C-alpha positions in Angstrom: -13.4 60.7 -24.9 -11.2 62.7 -27.0 -7.5 62.8 -26.2 -7.5 66.2 -24.9 -10.6 65.4 -22.5 -8.6 62.2 -21.3 -5.5 64.6 -20.7 -7.6 66.6 -18.7 -9.0 63.9 -16.6 -5.8 62.5 -15.7 -3.8 65.9 -15.1 -6.6 66.4 -12.6 -6.3 63.0 -11.2 -2.6 63.3 -10.8 -2.7 67.3 -9.5 -0.7 68.6 -12.2 -2.0 72.1 -12.0 0.1 73.5 -14.8 -0.8 71.0 -17.3 -4.7 71.2 -16.7 -4.5 74.6 -17.2 -2.5 74.3 -20.4 -4.9 71.3 -21.7 -8.1 73.2 -20.9 -7.1 76.2 -22.8 -6.0 73.9 -25.6 -9.2 72.4 -25.8 -11.1 75.6 -25.4 -9.1 77.1 -28.1 -10.1 74.2 -30.3 -13.6 74.8 -29.7 -14.5 72.4 -27.1 -17.8 72.8 -25.5 -17.2 74.4 -22.1 -20.0 72.0 -20.4 -18.5 68.8 -21.9 -14.9 70.2 -20.3 -16.6 70.6 -16.9 -18.7 67.4 -16.7 -16.8 64.9 -18.7 -13.3 66.2 -17.6 -13.2 68.3 -14.2 -16.3 66.6 -12.5 -15.5 63.1 -13.8 -12.1 63.3 -12.3 -13.1 64.8 -9.0 -15.9 62.0 -8.8 -13.3 59.4 -9.4 -10.8 61.2 -6.7 -13.7 61.4 -4.1 -14.4 57.4 -4.9 -10.8 56.7 -4.1 -10.4 58.7 -1.1 -13.5 56.7 0.2 -12.0 53.3 -0.6 -8.7 54.2 1.1 -6.6 54.6 -2.1 -6.1 58.5 -1.9 -5.7 60.4 1.2 -6.2 63.9 1.8 -2.8 65.5 0.5 -3.8 63.6 -2.9 -7.2 64.9 -2.6 -5.9 68.6 -2.1 -3.6 68.7 -5.1 -6.3 67.1 -7.2 -8.6 69.6 -6.1 -6.1 72.4 -6.9 -5.5 71.3 -10.1 -9.3 71.2 -11.0 -9.6 74.8 -9.7 -6.7 75.9 -11.9 -8.6 74.7 -14.6 -11.9 75.9 -13.5 -10.3 79.5 -13.1 -9.8 79.1 -17.0 -12.9 77.7 -17.8 -15.4 80.1 -15.9 -15.9 82.9 -18.4 -16.3 80.4 -20.9 -19.1 78.6 -18.9 -20.6 82.1 -18.1 -20.8 82.6 -21.7 -22.4 79.4 -22.4 -24.8 80.2 -19.7 -23.9 76.5 -18.1 -26.4 76.3 -15.1 -24.8 76.1 -11.6 -25.5 73.1 -9.2 -26.6 75.7 -6.6 -25.2 78.1 -4.4 -23.3 77.4 -1.2 -22.4 79.7 1.6 -19.5 78.1 3.4 -17.6 78.8 6.8 -15.7 77.4 9.8 -18.0 78.2 12.9 -17.3 81.2 15.3 -14.2 80.6 17.6 -12.6 77.8 14.9 -9.6 78.9 12.9 -9.5 75.2 11.4 -10.2 75.9 7.3 -8.3 73.0 5.9 -11.5 70.6 5.7 -13.7 73.5 4.6 -11.3 74.7 2.0 -11.5 71.0 0.6 -15.2 70.8 0.6 -15.4 74.2 -1.1 -13.0 72.9 -3.8 -14.8 69.8 -4.3 -18.1 71.4 -4.5 -16.9 74.1 -6.8 -15.6 71.1 -8.9 -19.2 69.7 -9.0 -20.4 73.2 -10.6 -21.5 74.5 -7.1 -21.1 78.4 -7.0 -19.5 79.0 -3.5 -19.5 81.9 -1.0 -16.7 81.2 1.1 -16.6 83.1 4.4 -13.4 81.7 5.7 -13.0 80.7 9.3 -14.0 82.0 12.8 -17.6 83.1 11.2 -20.0 84.9 13.4 -23.5 83.5 13.4 -24.8 87.0 12.0 -22.5 86.8 8.9 -23.7 83.5 7.6 -27.2 85.3 7.8 -26.1 88.4 6.2 -24.5 86.0 3.5 -27.7 84.0 2.9 -29.8 87.2 2.9 -27.4 89.0 0.0 -26.9 86.0 -2.2 -30.2 83.9 -1.8 -27.9 81.1 -1.0 -29.3 77.4 -1.4 -27.2 75.7 1.2 -25.0 76.7 4.0 -21.9 74.6 4.9 -20.7 74.9 8.4 -17.7 73.0 9.6 -16.3 72.6 13.2 -13.0 70.9 14.4 -13.2 71.7 17.9 -15.8 70.2 20.5 -15.9 73.7 22.0 -17.2 75.5 18.7 -19.7 72.8 17.7 -22.3 74.4 19.8 -22.1 77.6 17.5 -23.7 75.6 14.6 -27.1 75.1 16.5 -26.5 79.0 17.4 -26.1 79.9 13.7 -29.1 77.7 12.8 -31.3 79.7 15.2 -30.0 82.8 14.0 -31.3 81.7 10.5 -34.6 80.9 12.0 -34.9 84.3 13.9 -34.1 86.0 10.6 -36.9 84.2 8.8 -34.3 82.4 6.4 -34.2 79.1 7.7 -37.1 77.8 5.6 -35.3 78.9 2.5 -32.1 77.2 2.9 -30.5 73.9 3.5 -28.1 73.5 6.1 -25.2 70.8 5.9 -22.6 70.4 8.6 -19.2 68.5 9.1 -16.1 68.3 10.9 -13.7 65.6 12.7 -16.0 65.8 16.0 -19.4 65.7 14.6 -21.8 63.0 13.9 -25.0 62.1 12.3 -26.6 62.2 15.6 -25.4 65.4 16.3 -26.6 66.9 13.0 -30.0 65.6 13.9 -30.0 67.3 17.5 -29.3 70.7 16.1 -31.4 70.4 13.5 -29.5 70.3 10.4 -30.5 69.0 7.0 -27.6 67.1 6.3 -23.9 65.7 7.5 -21.1 64.9 5.8 -18.1 63.0 7.4 -15.5 64.3 4.5 -15.0 66.4 1.8 -15.8 63.5 -0.9 -19.0 62.8 0.6 -20.1 66.6 1.2 -20.8 66.6 -2.7 -23.2 63.8 -2.5 -24.7 65.5 0.4 -25.3 69.0 -1.3 -26.5 67.2 -4.1 -29.2 65.3 -2.3 -30.4 68.2 -0.2 -31.1 70.2 -3.5 -32.8 67.2 -5.1 -35.3 66.6 -2.2 
């Protein structure tokens, strides 16, 4: 690993946004391959962050600052990736379901997915089932990722899945769900394809759904 690549990796791990941006730009100015910066610098760092989170070494605040640093670097890298035609891991429509205004977990999932080269269409919070349907129809998304933080809004996940069925889109898209009150059992009951208990595992879930 080159010194600059190591610098990008460690600045993301430590959540240093300004340094991440500077090092990414410096590497690009020196002619570095954008896909190498993405895979060996950014994705590698976010994978390690996810691992440390699962091991209890990192917590949500550390994860958030690392993800923000990664996003800062990604903002600089994106035009170069497009030019180099680096393949996206997949397209994800994400949102917190209708009636639920919590978005920290959903934002973190979006950042982690983006850090693994997924293309994100973030619909925000309090998303009506029909908006999910429209977004899937317009973007030809591979995955719908829904979150709920309240037990009272969890049923809207099933409503959204039914709306996708009614629109004839359910077979074209994988549905993954997450949020504090959710369980694998609930995900199975409502007919979701995947469940992730936290942001770090959301990436693994998304990848496994598309590999299936």
